[in-house]
PDB file with one MODEL, atoms N, CA, C and O in Angstrom:
MODEL        1
ATOM      1  N   UNK A   1     -25.357-126.996  54.698  1.00  0.00           N
ATOM      2  CA  UNK A   1     -25.519-128.599  54.777  1.00  0.00           C
ATOM      3  C   UNK A   1     -26.106-128.934  56.067  1.00  0.00           C
ATOM      4  O   UNK A   1     -26.215-128.254  57.087  1.00  0.00           O
ATOM      5  N   UNK A   2     -26.581-130.536  55.714  1.00  0.00           N
ATOM      6  CA  UNK A   2     -27.715-131.091  56.671  1.00  0.00           C
ATOM      7  C   UNK A   2     -26.421-131.786  57.756  1.00  0.00           C
ATOM      8  O   UNK A   2     -25.461-132.332  57.213  1.00  0.00           O
ATOM      9  N   UNK A   3     -26.485-131.718  59.093  1.00  0.00           N
ATOM     10  CA  UNK A   3     -26.095-132.438  59.659  1.00  0.00           C
ATOM     11  C   UNK A   3     -26.182-133.727  60.251  1.00  0.00           C
ATOM     12  O   UNK A   3     -26.702-133.585  61.358  1.00  0.00           O
ATOM     13  N   UNK A   4     -25.825-135.313  59.951  1.00  0.00           N
ATOM     14  CA  UNK A   4     -26.022-136.290  60.521  1.00  0.00           C
ATOM     15  C   UNK A   4     -27.458-136.664  61.471  1.00  0.00           C
ATOM     16  O   UNK A   4     -28.321-137.521  61.281  1.00  0.00           O
ATOM     17  N   UNK A   5     -27.341-135.878  62.303  1.00  0.00           N
ATOM     18  CA  UNK A   5     -27.985-135.692  63.829  1.00  0.00           C
ATOM     19  C   UNK A   5     -28.559-134.691  64.053  1.00  0.00           C
ATOM     20  O   UNK A   5     -27.847-133.750  63.703  1.00  0.00           O
ATOM     21  N   UNK A   6     -29.558-134.341  64.489  1.00  0.00           N
ATOM     22  CA  UNK A   6     -30.490-133.046  64.690  1.00  0.00           C
ATOM     23  C   UNK A   6     -31.217-133.336  65.989  1.00  0.00           C
ATOM     24  O   UNK A   6     -31.495-134.531  66.092  1.00  0.00           O
ATOM     25  N   UNK A   7     -31.613-132.566  67.035  1.00  0.00           N
ATOM     26  CA  UNK A   7     -31.180-131.332  67.407  1.00  0.00           C
ATOM     27  C   UNK A   7     -29.019-131.502  67.621  1.00  0.00           C
ATOM     28  O   UNK A   7     -28.223-132.418  67.826  1.00  0.00           O
ATOM     29  N   UNK A   8     -28.955-129.962  67.399  1.00  0.00           N
ATOM     30  CA  UNK A   8     -27.298-130.036  67.957  1.00  0.00           C
ATOM     31  C   UNK A   8     -27.466-129.500  69.171  1.00  0.00           C
ATOM     32  O   UNK A   8     -27.997-128.389  69.164  1.00  0.00           O
ATOM     33  N   UNK A   9     -27.082-130.093  70.548  1.00  0.00           N
ATOM     34  CA  UNK A   9     -26.988-130.110  71.886  1.00  0.00           C
ATOM     35  C   UNK A   9     -26.576-129.054  72.429  1.00  0.00           C
ATOM     36  O   UNK A   9     -27.261-128.275  73.093  1.00  0.00           O
ATOM     37  N   UNK A  10     -25.054-128.937  72.094  1.00  0.00           N
ATOM     38  CA  UNK A  10     -24.110-128.425  72.640  1.00  0.00           C
ATOM     39  C   UNK A  10     -22.856-128.156  71.890  1.00  0.00           C
ATOM     40  O   UNK A  10     -22.157-128.897  71.199  1.00  0.00           O
ATOM     41  N   UNK A  11     -22.717-126.423  72.328  1.00  0.00           N
ATOM     42  CA  UNK A  11     -21.793-125.738  71.397  1.00  0.00           C
ATOM     43  C   UNK A  11     -20.603-126.006  72.003  1.00  0.00           C
ATOM     44  O   UNK A  11     -20.231-125.661  73.125  1.00  0.00           O
ATOM     45  N   UNK A  12     -19.943-126.749  71.046  1.00  0.00           N
ATOM     46  CA  UNK A  12     -18.419-127.392  70.982  1.00  0.00           C
ATOM     47  C   UNK A  12     -16.995-126.172  71.104  1.00  0.00           C
ATOM     48  O   UNK A  12     -16.103-125.942  71.920  1.00  0.00           O
ATOM     49  N   UNK A  13     -17.481-125.569  69.651  1.00  0.00           N
ATOM     50  CA  UNK A  13     -16.524-124.704  69.336  1.00  0.00           C
ATOM     51  C   UNK A  13     -17.229-123.520  67.783  1.00  0.00           C
ATOM     52  O   UNK A  13     -17.832-123.861  66.766  1.00  0.00           O
ATOM     53  N   UNK A  14     -16.868-122.373  68.178  1.00  0.00           N
ATOM     54  CA  UNK A  14     -17.461-121.477  66.967  1.00  0.00           C
ATOM     55  C   UNK A  14     -16.386-121.010  65.434  1.00  0.00           C
ATOM     56  O   UNK A  14     -16.233-120.027  64.709  1.00  0.00           O
ATOM     57  N   UNK A  15     -15.779-122.566  65.574  1.00  0.00           N
ATOM     58  CA  UNK A  15     -14.998-122.828  64.153  1.00  0.00           C
ATOM     59  C   UNK A  15     -15.603-123.825  63.945  1.00  0.00           C
ATOM     60  O   UNK A  15     -16.501-124.427  64.533  1.00  0.00           O
ATOM     61  N   UNK A  16     -14.620-124.076  62.371  1.00  0.00           N
ATOM     62  CA  UNK A  16     -14.676-125.005  61.631  1.00  0.00           C
ATOM     63  C   UNK A  16     -14.148-125.328  60.860  1.00  0.00           C
ATOM     64  O   UNK A  16     -13.194-124.556  60.761  1.00  0.00           O
ATOM     65  N   UNK A  17     -14.082-126.277  59.901  1.00  0.00           N
ATOM     66  CA  UNK A  17     -12.954-126.403  59.017  1.00  0.00           C
ATOM     67  C   UNK A  17     -13.166-127.366  58.086  1.00  0.00           C
ATOM     68  O   UNK A  17     -13.669-128.442  58.408  1.00  0.00           O
ATOM     69  N   UNK A  18     -12.761-127.048  56.665  1.00  0.00           N
ATOM     70  CA  UNK A  18     -13.272-127.888  55.460  1.00  0.00           C
ATOM     71  C   UNK A  18     -12.080-127.888  54.887  1.00  0.00           C
ATOM     72  O   UNK A  18     -11.178-127.050  54.921  1.00  0.00           O
ATOM     73  N   UNK A  19     -12.194-129.248  54.183  1.00  0.00           N
ATOM     74  CA  UNK A  19     -10.457-129.619  53.575  1.00  0.00           C
ATOM     75  C   UNK A  19     -11.486-129.972  51.911  1.00  0.00           C
ATOM     76  O   UNK A  19     -12.442-130.743  51.829  1.00  0.00           O
ATOM     77  N   UNK A  20     -10.860-129.092  50.725  1.00  0.00           N
ATOM     78  CA  UNK A  20     -11.200-129.491  49.136  1.00  0.00           C
ATOM     79  C   UNK A  20     -10.132-129.331  48.762  1.00  0.00           C
ATOM     80  O   UNK A  20      -9.491-128.280  48.750  1.00  0.00           O
ATOM     81  N   UNK A  21      -9.708-130.752  48.284  1.00  0.00           N
ATOM     82  CA  UNK A  21      -8.534-130.489  47.169  1.00  0.00           C
ATOM     83  C   UNK A  21      -7.076-130.286  48.053  1.00  0.00           C
ATOM     84  O   UNK A  21      -6.121-129.819  47.433  1.00  0.00           O
ATOM     85  N   UNK A  22      -6.938-130.572  49.230  1.00  0.00           N
ATOM     86  CA  UNK A  22      -6.048-130.694  50.052  1.00  0.00           C
ATOM     87  C   UNK A  22      -5.757-128.978  50.459  1.00  0.00           C
ATOM     88  O   UNK A  22      -4.658-128.561  50.822  1.00  0.00           O
ATOM     89  N   UNK A  23      -6.614-128.386  50.354  1.00  0.00           N
ATOM     90  CA  UNK A  23      -6.645-126.636  50.770  1.00  0.00           C
ATOM     91  C   UNK A  23      -7.660-126.692  52.062  1.00  0.00           C
ATOM     92  O   UNK A  23      -8.846-127.006  51.962  1.00  0.00           O
ATOM     93  N   UNK A  24      -7.198-126.442  52.933  1.00  0.00           N
ATOM     94  CA  UNK A  24      -7.992-125.986  54.592  1.00  0.00           C
ATOM     95  C   UNK A  24      -8.042-125.000  54.815  1.00  0.00           C
ATOM     96  O   UNK A  24      -7.033-124.331  55.037  1.00  0.00           O
ATOM     97  N   UNK A  25      -9.673-124.361  54.852  1.00  0.00           N
ATOM     98  CA  UNK A  25     -10.091-123.141  55.236  1.00  0.00           C
ATOM     99  C   UNK A  25     -10.765-123.189  57.363  1.00  0.00           C
ATOM    100  O   UNK A  25     -11.105-124.162  58.035  1.00  0.00           O
ATOM    101  N   UNK A  26     -10.720-122.314  57.585  1.00  0.00           N
ATOM    102  CA  UNK A  26     -11.568-122.526  58.597  1.00  0.00           C
ATOM    103  C   UNK A  26     -12.559-121.116  58.800  1.00  0.00           C
ATOM    104  O   UNK A  26     -12.306-119.916  58.907  1.00  0.00           O
ATOM    105  N   UNK A  27     -13.432-121.681  58.795  1.00  0.00           N
ATOM    106  CA  UNK A  27     -14.823-120.896  58.920  1.00  0.00           C
ATOM    107  C   UNK A  27     -14.923-120.647  60.683  1.00  0.00           C
ATOM    108  O   UNK A  27     -14.422-121.167  61.679  1.00  0.00           O
ATOM    109  N   UNK A  28     -15.860-119.560  60.391  1.00  0.00           N
ATOM    110  CA  UNK A  28     -16.300-119.235  62.023  1.00  0.00           C
ATOM    111  C   UNK A  28     -17.310-118.590  61.876  1.00  0.00           C
ATOM    112  O   UNK A  28     -17.662-117.888  60.928  1.00  0.00           O
ATOM    113  N   UNK A  29     -18.011-118.916  63.230  1.00  0.00           N
ATOM    114  CA  UNK A  29     -19.625-119.011  63.006  1.00  0.00           C
ATOM    115  C   UNK A  29     -20.037-117.317  63.244  1.00  0.00           C
ATOM    116  O   UNK A  29     -19.317-116.417  63.676  1.00  0.00           O
ATOM    117  N   UNK A  30     -21.501-117.265  62.778  1.00  0.00           N
ATOM    118  CA  UNK A  30     -22.100-115.741  63.305  1.00  0.00           C
ATOM    119  C   UNK A  30     -23.141-116.170  63.634  1.00  0.00           C
ATOM    120  O   UNK A  30     -23.565-117.321  63.528  1.00  0.00           O
ATOM    121  N   UNK A  31     -23.797-114.935  64.210  1.00  0.00           N
ATOM    122  CA  UNK A  31     -25.454-115.344  64.830  1.00  0.00           C
ATOM    123  C   UNK A  31     -26.626-114.761  63.579  1.00  0.00           C
ATOM    124  O   UNK A  31     -27.848-114.803  63.728  1.00  0.00           O
ATOM    125  N   UNK A  32     -25.991-114.287  62.493  1.00  0.00           N
ATOM    126  CA  UNK A  32     -26.369-113.783  61.391  1.00  0.00           C
ATOM    127  C   UNK A  32     -25.472-113.588  60.518  1.00  0.00           C
ATOM    128  O   UNK A  32     -24.325-113.194  60.731  1.00  0.00           O
ATOM    129  N   UNK A  33     -26.307-114.051  58.765  1.00  0.00           N
ATOM    130  CA  UNK A  33     -24.950-113.442  57.354  1.00  0.00           C
ATOM    131  C   UNK A  33     -25.256-112.140  57.159  1.00  0.00           C
ATOM    132  O   UNK A  33     -24.982-111.628  56.073  1.00  0.00           O
ATOM    133  N   UNK A  34     -25.795-111.488  58.045  1.00  0.00           N
ATOM    134  CA  UNK A  34     -25.927-109.960  57.855  1.00  0.00           C
ATOM    135  C   UNK A  34     -24.597-109.067  58.416  1.00  0.00           C
ATOM    136  O   UNK A  34     -24.251-107.955  58.019  1.00  0.00           O
ATOM    137  N   UNK A  35     -24.024-109.816  59.359  1.00  0.00           N
ATOM    138  CA  UNK A  35     -22.974-109.853  60.164  1.00  0.00           C
ATOM    139  C   UNK A  35     -21.550-110.352  59.475  1.00  0.00           C
ATOM    140  O   UNK A  35     -20.517-110.378  60.144  1.00  0.00           O
ATOM    141  N   UNK A  36     -21.587-110.762  58.023  1.00  0.00           N
ATOM    142  CA  UNK A  36     -20.257-111.165  57.579  1.00  0.00           C
ATOM    143  C   UNK A  36     -19.726-110.132  57.040  1.00  0.00           C
ATOM    144  O   UNK A  36     -20.498-109.174  56.989  1.00  0.00           O
ATOM    145  N   UNK A  37     -18.587-109.938  56.572  1.00  0.00           N
ATOM    146  CA  UNK A  37     -17.640-109.191  56.233  1.00  0.00           C
ATOM    147  C   UNK A  37     -17.917-109.722  54.656  1.00  0.00           C
ATOM    148  O   UNK A  37     -18.261-110.847  54.294  1.00  0.00           O
ATOM    149  N   UNK A  38     -17.583-108.227  53.644  1.00  0.00           N
ATOM    150  CA  UNK A  38     -17.433-108.410  52.540  1.00  0.00           C
ATOM    151  C   UNK A  38     -16.677-110.091  51.903  1.00  0.00           C
ATOM    152  O   UNK A  38     -16.008-110.961  52.460  1.00  0.00           O
ATOM    153  N   UNK A  39     -17.214-109.920  50.497  1.00  0.00           N
ATOM    154  CA  UNK A  39     -16.313-111.079  49.818  1.00  0.00           C
ATOM    155  C   UNK A  39     -15.062-110.021  49.084  1.00  0.00           C
ATOM    156  O   UNK A  39     -13.900-109.810  49.432  1.00  0.00           O
ATOM    157  N   UNK A  40     -15.568-109.693  48.371  1.00  0.00           N
ATOM    158  CA  UNK A  40     -14.467-108.951  47.861  1.00  0.00           C
ATOM    159  C   UNK A  40     -14.332-107.715  48.343  1.00  0.00           C
ATOM    160  O   UNK A  40     -15.246-107.016  48.780  1.00  0.00           O
ATOM    161  N   UNK A  41     -12.467-107.256  48.222  1.00  0.00           N
ATOM    162  CA  UNK A  41     -12.234-105.473  48.478  1.00  0.00           C
ATOM    163  C   UNK A  41     -13.300-104.929  47.636  1.00  0.00           C
ATOM    164  O   UNK A  41     -13.812-105.127  46.535  1.00  0.00           O
ATOM    165  N   UNK A  42     -13.427-103.969  48.889  1.00  0.00           N
ATOM    166  CA  UNK A  42     -14.461-102.827  48.700  1.00  0.00           C
ATOM    167  C   UNK A  42     -14.078-101.606  49.320  1.00  0.00           C
ATOM    168  O   UNK A  42     -14.266-101.439  50.525  1.00  0.00           O
ATOM    169  N   UNK A  43     -13.432-100.528  48.426  1.00  0.00           N
ATOM    170  CA  UNK A  43     -13.138 -99.196  48.417  1.00  0.00           C
ATOM    171  C   UNK A  43     -13.835 -98.561  49.532  1.00  0.00           C
ATOM    172  O   UNK A  43     -14.879 -99.152  49.807  1.00  0.00           O
ATOM    173  N   UNK A  44     -13.640 -97.763  50.105  1.00  0.00           N
ATOM    174  CA  UNK A  44     -14.013 -96.806  51.384  1.00  0.00           C
ATOM    175  C   UNK A  44     -14.557 -95.923  50.789  1.00  0.00           C
ATOM    176  O   UNK A  44     -13.792 -95.067  50.345  1.00  0.00           O
ATOM    177  N   UNK A  45     -15.784 -95.767  50.567  1.00  0.00           N
ATOM    178  CA  UNK A  45     -16.357 -94.443  49.502  1.00  0.00           C
ATOM    179  C   UNK A  45     -16.041 -93.443  50.500  1.00  0.00           C
ATOM    180  O   UNK A  45     -15.787 -92.413  49.875  1.00  0.00           O
ATOM    181  N   UNK A  46     -15.913 -93.205  51.958  1.00  0.00           N
ATOM    182  CA  UNK A  46     -15.647 -92.147  52.547  1.00  0.00           C
ATOM    183  C   UNK A  46     -14.477 -91.362  52.685  1.00  0.00           C
ATOM    184  O   UNK A  46     -14.503 -90.237  53.186  1.00  0.00           O
ATOM    185  N   UNK A  47     -13.036 -92.129  52.088  1.00  0.00           N
ATOM    186  CA  UNK A  47     -11.858 -91.813  51.554  1.00  0.00           C
ATOM    187  C   UNK A  47     -11.782 -90.824  50.289  1.00  0.00           C
ATOM    188  O   UNK A  47     -12.456 -91.091  49.295  1.00  0.00           O
ATOM    189  N   UNK A  48     -11.116 -89.897  50.316  1.00  0.00           N
ATOM    190  CA  UNK A  48     -11.091 -89.289  48.476  1.00  0.00           C
ATOM    191  C   UNK A  48     -10.693 -89.925  47.887  1.00  0.00           C
ATOM    192  O   UNK A  48     -10.082 -90.900  48.325  1.00  0.00           O
ATOM    193  N   UNK A  49     -10.874 -89.638  46.345  1.00  0.00           N
ATOM    194  CA  UNK A  49     -10.192 -90.661  45.404  1.00  0.00           C
ATOM    195  C   UNK A  49      -8.612 -90.299  45.411  1.00  0.00           C
ATOM    196  O   UNK A  49      -7.934 -89.286  45.584  1.00  0.00           O
ATOM    197  N   UNK A  50      -8.331 -92.041  45.056  1.00  0.00           N
ATOM    198  CA  UNK A  50      -6.785 -92.367  45.078  1.00  0.00           C
ATOM    199  C   UNK A  50      -6.507 -92.574  46.445  1.00  0.00           C
ATOM    200  O   UNK A  50      -5.293 -92.628  46.644  1.00  0.00           O
ATOM    201  N   UNK A  51      -7.210 -92.713  47.483  1.00  0.00           N
ATOM    202  CA  UNK A  51      -6.175 -93.411  48.632  1.00  0.00           C
ATOM    203  C   UNK A  51      -6.504 -94.900  48.167  1.00  0.00           C
ATOM    204  O   UNK A  51      -7.266 -95.379  47.327  1.00  0.00           O
ATOM    205  N   UNK A  52      -5.454 -95.501  49.227  1.00  0.00           N
ATOM    206  CA  UNK A  52      -5.343 -97.007  49.074  1.00  0.00           C
ATOM    207  C   UNK A  52      -6.404 -97.647  49.734  1.00  0.00           C
ATOM    208  O   UNK A  52      -7.070 -97.283  50.703  1.00  0.00           O
ATOM    209  N   UNK A  53      -6.464 -98.985  48.824  1.00  0.00           N
ATOM    210  CA  UNK A  53      -7.658 -99.438  49.282  1.00  0.00           C
ATOM    211  C   UNK A  53      -7.144-100.404  50.738  1.00  0.00           C
ATOM    212  O   UNK A  53      -6.078-101.016  50.812  1.00  0.00           O
ATOM    213  N   UNK A  54      -8.296-100.333  51.907  1.00  0.00           N
ATOM    214  CA  UNK A  54      -7.916-101.275  52.788  1.00  0.00           C
ATOM    215  C   UNK A  54      -7.462-102.798  52.380  1.00  0.00           C
ATOM    216  O   UNK A  54      -7.643-103.388  51.315  1.00  0.00           O
ATOM    217  N   UNK A  55      -6.841-103.220  53.530  1.00  0.00           N
ATOM    218  CA  UNK A  55      -6.693-104.551  53.084  1.00  0.00           C
ATOM    219  C   UNK A  55      -7.476-105.477  53.256  1.00  0.00           C
ATOM    220  O   UNK A  55      -8.235-105.136  54.162  1.00  0.00           O
ATOM    221  N   UNK A  56      -7.798-106.766  52.786  1.00  0.00           N
ATOM    222  CA  UNK A  56      -8.922-107.289  52.684  1.00  0.00           C
ATOM    223  C   UNK A  56      -8.518-108.347  53.105  1.00  0.00           C
ATOM    224  O   UNK A  56      -7.495-108.934  52.753  1.00  0.00           O
ATOM    225  N   UNK A  57      -9.715-108.844  54.321  1.00  0.00           N
ATOM    226  CA  UNK A  57      -9.647-109.962  55.450  1.00  0.00           C
ATOM    227  C   UNK A  57     -10.102-111.021  54.708  1.00  0.00           C
ATOM    228  O   UNK A  57     -11.327-110.963  54.814  1.00  0.00           O
ATOM    229  N   UNK A  58      -9.724-112.234  53.812  1.00  0.00           N
ATOM    230  CA  UNK A  58     -10.679-112.796  53.324  1.00  0.00           C
ATOM    231  C   UNK A  58     -11.355-113.828  54.244  1.00  0.00           C
ATOM    232  O   UNK A  58     -12.210-114.559  53.744  1.00  0.00           O
ATOM    233  N   UNK A  59     -10.954-113.982  55.922  1.00  0.00           N
ATOM    234  CA  UNK A  59     -11.350-115.000  56.878  1.00  0.00           C
ATOM    235  C   UNK A  59     -12.199-114.370  57.051  1.00  0.00           C
ATOM    236  O   UNK A  59     -13.228-114.988  57.321  1.00  0.00           O
ATOM    237  N   UNK A  60     -12.326-112.492  57.000  1.00  0.00           N
ATOM    238  CA  UNK A  60     -14.329-112.512  57.428  1.00  0.00           C
ATOM    239  C   UNK A  60     -15.347-113.069  56.860  1.00  0.00           C
ATOM    240  O   UNK A  60     -16.488-113.285  57.268  1.00  0.00           O
ATOM    241  N   UNK A  61     -14.614-113.367  55.478  1.00  0.00           N
ATOM    242  CA  UNK A  61     -15.822-113.702  54.718  1.00  0.00           C
ATOM    243  C   UNK A  61     -16.411-114.901  54.548  1.00  0.00           C
ATOM    244  O   UNK A  61     -17.466-115.216  53.997  1.00  0.00           O
ATOM    245  N   UNK A  62     -15.264-115.761  55.310  1.00  0.00           N
ATOM    246  CA  UNK A  62     -15.766-116.908  55.439  1.00  0.00           C
ATOM    247  C   UNK A  62     -16.033-117.020  56.962  1.00  0.00           C
ATOM    248  O   UNK A  62     -15.311-116.952  57.957  1.00  0.00           O
ATOM    249  N   UNK A  63     -17.504-117.242  56.727  1.00  0.00           N
ATOM    250  CA  UNK A  63     -18.819-117.993  58.111  1.00  0.00           C
ATOM    251  C   UNK A  63     -19.854-118.378  58.003  1.00  0.00           C
ATOM    252  O   UNK A  63     -20.608-118.332  57.031  1.00  0.00           O
ATOM    253  N   UNK A  64     -20.045-118.957  59.373  1.00  0.00           N
ATOM    254  CA  UNK A  64     -21.305-119.545  58.800  1.00  0.00           C
ATOM    255  C   UNK A  64     -22.333-119.870  59.932  1.00  0.00           C
ATOM    256  O   UNK A  64     -22.040-119.899  61.127  1.00  0.00           O
ATOM    257  N   UNK A  65     -23.968-120.188  59.246  1.00  0.00           N
ATOM    258  CA  UNK A  65     -24.864-119.823  60.490  1.00  0.00           C
ATOM    259  C   UNK A  65     -24.901-121.503  60.878  1.00  0.00           C
ATOM    260  O   UNK A  65     -24.584-122.380  60.074  1.00  0.00           O
ATOM    261  N   UNK A  66     -25.343-121.742  62.236  1.00  0.00           N
ATOM    262  CA  UNK A  66     -25.678-122.991  62.335  1.00  0.00           C
ATOM    263  C   UNK A  66     -27.308-123.183  63.038  1.00  0.00           C
ATOM    264  O   UNK A  66     -27.703-122.792  64.136  1.00  0.00           O
ATOM    265  N   UNK A  67     -27.808-123.686  62.315  1.00  0.00           N
ATOM    266  CA  UNK A  67     -29.265-124.020  63.054  1.00  0.00           C
ATOM    267  C   UNK A  67     -29.229-125.379  63.895  1.00  0.00           C
ATOM    268  O   UNK A  67     -29.132-126.542  63.502  1.00  0.00           O
ATOM    269  N   UNK A  68     -29.301-125.032  64.736  1.00  0.00           N
ATOM    270  CA  UNK A  68     -29.168-126.458  66.038  1.00  0.00           C
ATOM    271  C   UNK A  68     -30.461-127.321  65.903  1.00  0.00           C
ATOM    272  O   UNK A  68     -30.326-128.533  65.735  1.00  0.00           O
ATOM    273  N   UNK A  69     -31.636-126.799  65.963  1.00  0.00           N
ATOM    274  CA  UNK A  69     -32.637-127.202  65.711  1.00  0.00           C
ATOM    275  C   UNK A  69     -33.122-128.068  64.542  1.00  0.00           C
ATOM    276  O   UNK A  69     -33.808-129.080  64.401  1.00  0.00           O
ATOM    277  N   UNK A  70     -32.379-127.112  63.687  1.00  0.00           N
ATOM    278  CA  UNK A  70     -32.794-127.790  62.653  1.00  0.00           C
ATOM    279  C   UNK A  70     -31.515-129.013  62.231  1.00  0.00           C
ATOM    280  O   UNK A  70     -31.764-129.984  61.516  1.00  0.00           O
ATOM    281  N   UNK A  71     -30.374-128.780  62.727  1.00  0.00           N
ATOM    282  CA  UNK A  71     -29.346-129.529  62.419  1.00  0.00           C
ATOM    283  C   UNK A  71     -28.804-128.799  61.023  1.00  0.00           C
ATOM    284  O   UNK A  71     -28.567-129.729  60.252  1.00  0.00           O
ATOM    285  N   UNK A  72     -28.514-127.577  60.388  1.00  0.00           N
ATOM    286  CA  UNK A  72     -28.336-127.178  59.483  1.00  0.00           C
ATOM    287  C   UNK A  72     -27.447-126.273  59.678  1.00  0.00           C
ATOM    288  O   UNK A  72     -27.749-125.752  60.752  1.00  0.00           O
ATOM    289  N   UNK A  73     -26.297-125.660  59.161  1.00  0.00           N
ATOM    290  CA  UNK A  73     -24.914-125.007  58.918  1.00  0.00           C
ATOM    291  C   UNK A  73     -25.156-124.751  57.453  1.00  0.00           C
ATOM    292  O   UNK A  73     -25.422-125.511  56.523  1.00  0.00           O
ATOM    293  N   UNK A  74     -24.976-123.389  57.536  1.00  0.00           N
ATOM    294  CA  UNK A  74     -25.129-122.588  55.985  1.00  0.00           C
ATOM    295  C   UNK A  74     -23.684-121.675  55.594  1.00  0.00           C
ATOM    296  O   UNK A  74     -23.423-120.659  56.238  1.00  0.00           O
ATOM    297  N   UNK A  75     -23.030-122.026  54.775  1.00  0.00           N
ATOM    298  CA  UNK A  75     -22.110-121.650  54.788  1.00  0.00           C
ATOM    299  C   UNK A  75     -21.785-120.288  54.017  1.00  0.00           C
ATOM    300  O   UNK A  75     -22.836-120.218  53.380  1.00  0.00           O
ATOM    301  N   UNK A  76     -21.041-119.126  53.620  1.00  0.00           N
ATOM    302  CA  UNK A  76     -21.455-118.291  53.180  1.00  0.00           C
ATOM    303  C   UNK A  76     -19.992-117.765  51.917  1.00  0.00           C
ATOM    304  O   UNK A  76     -20.125-116.778  51.194  1.00  0.00           O
TER     305      UNK A  76
ENDMDL
END
């Protein structure tokens, strides 16, 4: 998403909210997309077969990266 004005000078918050069809989601800023959590539940292959799957936290997958110089926000 391209912001209307660039560059972005000050960091006000590390969170962003979006609303689509009445549903609001909160996104967290990270420095690199490779730091984001998985988008789907992933079993821990270090555990023996039949072990319970760890709880999936969808909030860790809702992240964005801000390029302040270009005024660009990339959501994942």
